[in-house]
N, C-alpha and C positions, 0 to 999 in steps of 0.2 A: 727154454724160452730165454730170447732177450726181453730185455724190459718194454720196448720199443716194436715189437711183432704183435700183432695182432690186436693192440689196446681197446680199439674203438668192439672188436667180439666178447671182449668181457663185459658182460651183466653186471656183476658186481668189481666195481674197479678195484676194494681191498682187498679181496681173496689172493690177490696172485703174492698180495707185499708179505702176506706172511711168510710162504716158502724162501722169496725171494730175500727178507730178514735174518732168515737162517743161515740161509746157505751163503750169505755176502758176512752179518754180521759176527759167527764162530769163525772164523779163520781170524777174522779183523781186530776181534776179544784177545786175541792170543799175540796177534801182531803188537799191538798195545800192551798189552799187559807185560810183553816179552823183556822192555825196557826198564820203565819201572821197576820189575820183579828183581832185574839183574841189579839194579842202585840197592833195594831192600837186600838183597847178599849180600852187596860192594857195603850198606852200611852197617850190616851185623856185624862182617867180618875186621873193620876199619872199627867199628865203637869197642871193640873187645880190646885195642891200645890203649884205649884212654878217653877221658872227656878230648882233650887236645888234639889229639889225632882224628879224631871226629868233627871237631870244631873248624878244623882243618878243611875237611871233607866238605863240609855242609858249605863254605864258603866257596873254593874253588866247583863244588857242582852246582852252584847259585850260576856261577861266573858261565862256566862250560854251558850251560843248562840256553843260553839266549842265544846260541847258536842255531840249534833246531829250532826252539820256541821262536823266535824274533825272525825266523826264515819260512814260518810254514806253510807261508807260501805255493814250495814248491813242492810240496804235498795238495794241500787243500786246496789251491786253484791250479793247480795241476787234474786233479780230480775233476773239480766242476766244467773244465773245460774242454775233457776229454771224454767225460760223461755225455755232453751234449753231441759230442759229435757221434761218439757208438750209437747213442739213441736215432740219429738221422741215418744209419747205415752208415758211416764214414770211419772205420776203426782203423785204417791205413793210417788217415789222418789224425787219431785221437794218438797214436803210438809216435808218429811225429812230434808232440807236443812234448811226452815223455824225452824225448832227445834235445828238443831244447829246454827241458828243465834241467836235466842234466847238465847241458853246458853252464847254463847259469851257478847250479851246484859247483862242479869244480872252481868256477872263476874265484865266487864268489869264498869257498873256504880258501882257496889259497890266501886271499886278503887277509882272513881272519886268523890265519897260522901266523903270516908278518906282523899284523898289525898285535895281535894276542901278546905273542913273545913281548912284544915293547913296551905296554900296558895292565902284564898283570901282573907284577910288582908295586905299582901302586895304586891298581883297582882295587886288588887285596887285603892292602893296610888302609884303606880306605872304607872298606867295610867292617873289616876287622876291628875296626877303631886305633889303630897309629901299630906300632912296630911291637912286635911283641912274638911268644911261639906259634902262636894260630896263625896270625900273616904269613910266618916263614913256612909251618905247614901247609897254610893251602895256596901258596906260591909252586912248591915242589911240587905239589901235586897237579898245576894248573900248567905247568909247562909243559910237562908230556903230553897229558890229556890233548892239550891244542891242535896233537898231529892228526889227531880221530878227527878234526870239523868237518874237512872236504867228504871222508869216508861220511860223516853221519849225514851232509847234504843228498850226496848222491843216492844214499839209501831215502831219507824224505821225496828226491826228483822219483826214483823205482815206486813207492807203493800208492804218487798219484797218478800214474799214466796207470798200472795198473788193475787200480780200484775205480778207476775211469772206465776202464774196459770189464770190468767187473769180473777181472781173474784175483780173485784174493789166495788162493790156493800157493802160488809159490811164491809172493810175500812170506807169506806163514812160513813156508820151511826156511827161506833165508835169514830171516829175522831170528826165526829160534836157535839156528845151526851157528851163528856167531854170538849172539849172546850167551848162548850154551858154553860154547868156548871160553868166552869172557868168566861165566860162573865157575867155571872149573880152576880156573886160570888163579882165579883171583886166590883163593887164601895159600894157594903155593907161590905163588908170586910176594904178599906181606908178611906170611910167619916163613915159609923156608923151612920144609921137613927134611931132613934127610941131607943131602949135599948138596943142594940149589942155597944159592944165599938168601938170607930175610930182607927184602927191598923196604920193608913197612909200609907205611900212605901210598909212597912212592907207585909199588908193585900195584896197586887198585888202577893206577893211573896205567900204565905198559898194559896190565891185561883190558884193561876198555879199551885202546889203541887195538889193540890184535882181534878183537871179535868184530869191531868196526869196519877192520880189512876184510874179511872174511866175509860178511854180510854185503856192503858194497860192490863186493869184484865178482857178485853172483848177481848183482842187479846187474853190471856193465856187462855180461855174459846174456841175460837177459834182453835187453833190446840187440844184443849183434844177430841172435838168430831170428830175429823178426824182420832182414832187411830193408828195411828203406831209410831214405835220405838220412845220412850221419850230419851233413854240413850244416852250420850255424844257420839258421831265415833270420834274416834283421828283424822283420813286419811281426813275427810270430814271437822272439824273442822281445820285444817293446811293448805287443800284448798282454804277454803272462806279465812285466815288468808294473804294466800299468795297472791291470786285477789286483796283482801283489802289492803295489802300492796301501790299498785299502785294508791290507792285513797284515803289512809289518804296523802298521799305524796301531792298529786294534793291541798284536802283540808286544809293540813297546806298553801301550795302557798297562797290558800286564806286567811285565818284567820293572816296569818301573817299581811298582808296586810289590811284587816279591820283592827287589832288589832292596828295595827299603824297607823291607820287614825285615829281610837276613841282618840290614845294616844296625838296627834297631836290636832289634832281641842279645845282634853282638856284643852290645851296650850293655846289658842286663849282667853280663859274665858267660863263661863257656858251657854253664850246666843251661842256662835258657836257650844260646843257637841250637844245641846238642840236644835238647827236648824238640825245640821248632822244627831242627832237621830231622827228628824223625817221626813228627807225626804230619808234615808236608812231605815228604815220600810216601806216606801211607792215603794224604792228598790226592796226590800226582797219581796213583796206584789207581786206588779206584774211580780217581775221572776219566784213567784212559780207556779203563773196563766199563766204565758206563759211556763210555763213548766211541765203542766196539755198536752201538745200534745206531748212532752219528755217521760214523765211517758207512754203512750198507744205508739207511735212509740219504747220504749223499750223493753216493752212484746210484741210487735208486729214480731218485729226483730229479737228478741231472738230466739221463737218460731221459725216464719220463718228460718234459720237457724239451728235451731235443726230438724227439719224436711226434710231439704235440699232444703230449697227455696230459693237461692240466689238473681232471680231476683224479687221475693216477695219483699226480704229486700230491695231492691236497686229501687224498686217502694215503698215502705216506706220511705225513706229518702227522694226524691223527694217531695213527696206529702206533708210533713210534715214538709220541708223547706217552701214550699210557703206559708202555713197554717202560719207558725212563723212570717217570715217576714210580712204578713196581720195583724196579731195581734198587733204586735212591733205597725205600722204605728198609728192604731188605735190608742192605749195606748199614743201617742205623743200628738194623735191629743187633745184627753180626758182631760189628766194631764195639756197642755197649755191654755185651755179654763177653769178649773180651779183656777187658779196659785194667783186669790185673794180670792178664798171662800176656799177651801181644808187646808189648813196652819190652819184656823182660830181653826176647828174642834177640833186642837193635842194639841192647849197653845193660851192666851188670853195676856201672856207675850208681850210687846212690843218693848223690843230690841230683841225677838226670832222670831219674826215676821219678825222684818228688817233683818234678817240677810238670812233667809230663801231664799230669791230669788235667792241665791248667786249658791247654790247649786241646788236648783229646775228648773233651765235650762239648766244645764246640762246632768241632770236624762231624762227631756224631751228629749231632742237633743239624746238620746242612748236607746229611746225604739226598733226603729226599726233594729236596729244592735242586741241589747238583744231578740228579737224575732227570729233572724235568728241562732244566738249562741246557746243557750238553744236548741232550737228542734234536731239540729245537736248534741250537746252533750249527748241527748236523744237517736240517732243512736247508736252513736258509742260507745254507755255504753252498749248498749242491745247488738253489737257485742262480748261485752268483750274487747273493744278495750281502755282498762284502760291505757297501759303503754305510748299511744298517748297523752289522753289526761293530762295525769300526768307532761308528758316531756312540752309540751307548755303552758301551767298552770303558770307551774317553771319560765318559759323563759319570759311568758309576766309579772309576779310578780317581775322579778328580773328586767329585762329590760324597763319596760312600770311605774308599779306602784309605788312600794315602792321607786325609788329614786325620782319619783316627789314628794311623800309623805314629805320625810327629806327634800328637798329643801323647801317647804313649810316652814318646821319649820324654815331650817337656811335663810330664804329672805325673811319672811311675807306674803308670797302668800295668807295665810286664805284659808277658805273652797275652793274658786277658784283654788288654788293648786293641793288641795288633789282628788276634783273631774275630775281635768284634769289627774290627775295619772291614774282614774278608766276610763275614756275616752279611753287612752294607751292600758290600759290591755285587753278591750274588743275589740279595732282595732287590735290586736294581736291577740285573740285567734279565731275573726273574721276569717282572711282569712289563720289560719291554720286550721278548720274545713271545710270549703269551700274547700282549696286546697283534703284533706283526704277525702270527700266525695265525691266530682267527681272523684278522682281513683281508687274508689271500693276494694281497697286493703284489708276492712275492713269484706268483705261479703266473709268471710269463715263457708261454712255449716259444721254443724253436731253438734250430741249431745255431752257433757264435761261434766265428773268428776273433774278434774283436773285444 
């Protein structure tokens, strides 16, 4: 039953949340895990080429990640707007939001390709600390991988509107199929067994683009079968960009921090940036897995508020908070137990393996905090509370993360200093989202267009 139907008839507002969190969260879990899981495969494949190709992948992947992470409004903003309309019984209008976000995705993606080709070399050299084999490897990978930018953004937009109408099954199939193709192609193109040429690190980028092409094509086809108007609507484009402004600024806070962390780690040597890359990819993987609860909460909160069910939205927030904390604690136990095993999956370089334990234990300790923070992020995004999240993300970045990153370079604190900065960032975010959630100020009912 849709979230907005029979809301007033439910004696216990939180009961439907269990069923709906499972129904929406499990497919979302697979979608969210697919990309970081592929990146883990990619890291493992490239890692066995040596420290320099792995370091080059670290630089190139961080730069390319700006495309999706800096433009998450195409997904999260679209979900928030579409979910409210869906909850108000206006599914067709919700899908039209997906059409508009897809137009934005294609336009912005083409600009990313053009600008990215121009700045790839100087930016990669800046992050790698100057000319050298790591910078050259990063540029070669990035120039190819950039052609997937429009495809990545179309996929973000597709996930956004489908989550808004509470359809997470099709995005799961589309994303898994594209990523499975990439995972199969990656070792074949990198190592070139049999008659195929070995492309080395560049083969990883080609595999990326191939999988992204398949996924984006499936999302475009899903829009076509909906039979809604496909013309751009300036008013809706403007409204999406207005909401996107806060989400872009929030994402910018994240990316300035993680780019700075990569740049500083690179200056401590190839082993440090390679170790940072391995643990960071695991961080990204678990963060998005935890965020599967947030995706379900985002759709349910938006639909509940669109249908006038503020009490139901608050009940979803309480439930997803508990589940996020439980999952975070479970991840902490799991990764603590795997400290002697899992790093060897990604590299056999002795210097990298010797460096990994430094960030690893920060990573383990932050799991429960991450579980709660990411879950409540989803609740507030579903309510359209982007301005609040923007402000406190930027405060956390400016007060906690960035100062410690650059102090690590100045005082030679190494990866321990960088990951202490991440810990401070997460603690500031934890306090802010818990206080906001408990206040209830975010639970404003009603369908929105602007």
